[in-house]
N, C-alpha and C positions, 0 to 999 in steps of 0.2 A: 548914305543916304547923302543926296546931294543936296551943294550949297546956300541953293533957292533964297536968296534972302524974304521970298513974296510967294511960299509953296502954294500949289494949287489945292491938296488937302493935307490935314491938320486935325491933331489928335487931339481929343478933349476930354477930361477926366470930370467923371458927375461924381464919380463915389472913388472909396477910396478900391474897389473891388470894379469897378466898372466907369468905358470908356466910347467914347463914340466917333468914330471916324469925319469931318465934314467934308466936305466941296466948295470947295471957298467961290467957285462958279455961279453957285447958286444962294441968291437969299435967305437969309435964314429961316424964309416966312415958309418955302415952295419946299414942298414935301422929297428933291431932289437933292435936300443937301445936306442929308443923311445920309449917307452911307453905309454904315457897316458898326451896330453894336461890339461893341467886344466886357468880357464876358467872363473875372480872374475865374478858373477852372479848379488850380491847385496852384500849389507853391511857387514849378516852373511852368505852368499850361493856363492857355485863355484860348476862348472857346469862341465862337466870332458869331454874327447872327448878321448874314448878309442881305441889307436890303435893296439894295441893284444885281443887276444877273448878271455877274463878275467866276468866271469857273476860275476858285481859290478853295482851296483850306478850310476846315471849318476851326484847325488846333492850331493855334503856332507857340513859339515859347515865352514872346510878349508880345504886348498893346503894337511896343514903338515895332517890329516883325512883321507887324499885321499892315500899320502905314508906309512901310518901306516896300512891300510886295502891290501893294494894290500902285502906291507912285509908280512904280516901277511895269507894271500890267499897263497900266494906263496911257505913260508916256511909249511903251515901245510900239502899241499899234498905231503912232504916227511918227513912228523915226526913223522912215526909208521913205520916199518918193516916189510915186504910183509909178508901175511900171505899162513901160508903153508896149500893148499886145501890135502886130506884122497884121501889114491891113492882106490880105489875097490880092492876085495881084487878073 
């Protein structure tokens, strides 16, 4: 994970076996604030309910791994500059 002092996505534990991933870009009363709910499925596996349309898996090893994946996917969408399309003569 990056050492960003003010990350966009944060993981919050709700119960001993449940977490939510919040998008800090939106206020807490905004429905877009919660990105996913993460539930402990087994001792070595968590299950994710995505509340946004993200092309990601529904099972991971840990809740932290889910957070890292969301951060990676969302940051990679803005990682490169737009590619210029040459015009026809």
